[in-house]
C-alpha positions in Angstrom: 107.0 -27.7 -36.3 104.4 -25.1 -37.3 106.3 -24.4 -40.6 106.4 -28.1 -41.4 102.7 -28.4 -40.7 101.9 -25.4 -43.0 104.1 -26.8 -45.8 102.3 -30.2 -45.6 98.9 -28.5 -45.5 99.8 -26.3 -48.5 101.2 -29.3 -50.4 98.0 -31.2 -49.8 95.9 -28.3 -50.9 98.0 -27.9 -54.0 97.9 -31.5 -54.9 94.1 -31.3 -54.8 94.2 -28.2 -57.0 96.6 -29.8 -59.5 94.9 -33.2 -59.7 91.3 -32.0 -60.0 89.8 -32.6 -63.4 89.8 -29.2 -65.1 89.8 -27.9 -68.7 93.0 -26.8 -70.3 94.4 -23.5 -69.1 92.7 -20.4 -70.4 95.7 -18.3 -71.5 93.5 -15.4 -72.6 91.9 -15.2 -69.1 95.4 -15.5 -67.6 96.8 -12.7 -69.7 94.1 -10.4 -68.4 94.6 -11.6 -64.8 98.4 -11.1 -65.3 97.9 -7.4 -65.7 97.8 -7.4 -61.8 101.3 -8.8 -61.9 102.9 -6.5 -64.5 103.3 -3.6 -62.1 106.1 -5.5 -60.3 107.0 -8.5 -62.4 107.1 -6.5 -65.7 105.4 -6.6 -69.0 105.5 -10.1 -70.4 106.7 -11.3 -67.0 110.2 -9.8 -67.3 110.9 -7.8 -64.2 112.6 -4.4 -64.3 112.2 -3.9 -60.5 115.0 -4.5 -58.1 114.4 -7.6 -55.9 111.4 -8.8 -57.9 111.8 -12.0 -59.9 111.0 -12.4 -63.6 108.1 -14.9 -64.1 108.4 -15.4 -67.9 109.5 -18.9 -68.8 109.1 -20.0 -65.2 107.9 -23.6 -64.6 104.1 -23.9 -64.5 104.0 -26.0 -61.4 106.5 -23.7 -59.6 104.2 -20.7 -60.2 101.2 -22.6 -59.0 103.0 -23.8 -55.9 104.2 -20.3 -55.0 100.8 -18.7 -55.5 99.2 -21.3 -53.3 101.8 -20.7 -50.6 101.3 -17.0 -50.8 97.5 -17.4 -50.7 97.6 -19.7 -47.7 100.1 -17.4 -45.8 102.8 -20.1 -45.7 104.9 -17.7 -47.8 104.6 -14.0 -46.9 105.0 -10.8 -48.9 103.1 -7.6 -48.2 102.7 -6.8 -51.9 101.6 -10.3 -52.9 99.1 -10.9 -50.2 96.3 -8.6 -51.5 96.8 -9.9 -55.0 96.7 -13.6 -54.2 93.6 -13.2 -52.1 91.8 -12.4 -55.3 92.9 -15.6 -57.1 90.8 -18.8 -57.2 92.2 -22.2 -58.1 91.4 -21.7 -61.8 93.2 -18.4 -61.8 96.3 -20.1 -60.3 96.3 -22.9 -62.9 95.8 -20.3 -65.7 98.6 -18.0 -64.4 101.0 -20.9 -64.1 100.4 -22.0 -67.7 100.5 -18.4 -68.9 103.9 -17.4 -67.4 105.4 -20.8 -68.5 104.3 -20.0 -72.1 106.3 -16.7 -72.2 109.8 -16.4 -73.5 112.2 -16.4 -70.5 114.4 -13.3 -69.9 117.8 -13.3 -71.6 121.1 -12.8 -69.7 122.9 -9.5 -70.0 125.0 -9.4 -73.2 128.3 -9.7 -71.5 129.4 -11.1 -68.2 131.2 -8.2 -66.5 132.9 -10.5 -64.0 133.8 -13.9 -65.5 136.0 -14.8 -62.5 133.0 -14.4 -60.2 130.9 -16.6 -62.6 133.6 -19.3 -62.4 133.3 -19.3 -58.6 129.5 -19.4 -58.9 129.7 -22.4 -61.3 131.9 -24.2 -58.8 129.5 -23.4 -56.0 126.5 -24.7 -58.1 128.4 -27.9 -58.9 129.4 -28.4 -55.3 125.9 -27.8 -54.0 124.3 -30.0 -56.7 122.0 -27.3 -57.9 121.4 -29.1 -61.2 119.8 -32.1 -59.3 116.6 -30.1 -58.9 117.0 -27.1 -61.3 118.4 -29.3 -64.2 121.7 -28.9 -66.0 120.6 -25.8 -67.8 119.1 -24.4 -64.6 115.8 -24.0 -66.5 114.0 -25.9 -63.7 111.5 -28.7 -64.0 108.1 -29.4 -62.5 108.0 -27.5 -59.2 111.7 -26.6 -59.2 112.2 -23.0 -60.3 113.9 -21.7 -63.4 116.9 -19.9 -62.0 118.9 -19.3 -65.2 118.9 -15.7 -66.3 116.9 -14.6 -63.3 117.6 -11.1 -61.9 120.9 -11.2 -60.0 119.6 -9.0 -57.1 116.6 -11.3 -56.7 118.7 -14.5 -56.7 120.9 -12.9 -54.0 117.9 -12.0 -51.9 116.3 -15.5 -52.3 119.5 -17.3 -51.4 120.0 -15.1 -48.3 116.3 -15.6 -47.3 116.7 -19.4 -47.6 119.9 -19.3 -45.6 118.4 -17.3 -42.8 115.1 -19.3 -42.8 113.0 -16.2 -43.7 111.7 -17.9 -46.8 109.4 -20.9 -46.5 107.1 -22.7 -48.9 108.0 -24.8 -51.9 111.3 -26.6 -51.6 112.1 -24.8 -48.3 113.7 -27.8 -46.6 115.9 -28.6 -49.6 116.9 -25.0 -50.2 117.5 -24.3 -46.6 119.8 -27.3 -46.5 121.7 -26.1 -49.5 121.8 -22.4 -48.7 122.6 -22.5 -44.9 126.3 -23.6 -45.3 126.9 -21.1 -48.2 129.3 -18.3 -47.4 128.4 -14.8 -48.4 131.0 -15.0 -51.1 129.5 -18.2 -52.5 126.0 -16.7 -52.5 127.2 -13.6 -54.4 129.1 -15.8 -56.9 126.1 -18.1 -57.4 123.7 -15.2 -58.0 126.1 -13.7 -60.5 126.7 -16.9 -62.3 123.0 -17.9 -62.6 122.0 -14.4 -63.8 124.6 -14.5 -66.6 124.0 -18.0 -68.1 
């Protein structure tokens, strides 16, 4: 019940942030602020660090939601907490627009396990992943871009949703999708999505 309340509270806060009249995003200010992110999320938002997602090409609203969830404590991460505490609402709007403006990461040149990708495609179809993440898995609005994301990160995120460790933004829908997934399906999905 507490998690539901926190999600509702965060969603309300974010809707106020997103609907407030504000000037267009300041991408130059965001680029400077994004220097705080580069240590983990990589130059130009493309992560080279295991277990850390790439942010380049991510959906603007998805980035905003996640930053608000981290800042409010609804989503927890020891590395993120001290960073998001420094962000105001304008920073969050700017960072969302900035990362959305960057070219997304590209999948590795060759799929080293096409059979696993085929199983992942079947799992994605069976779980209706495209309903929220779109047919290209590029995401839309507050649904994350999951195409060409780091495989290790996708594996971690799916396991966190399955176990209930991850909350904030889409948690109810993702928990419903991830909970019945087998370990084999999670591995296949992560591999497939990382190699699109």
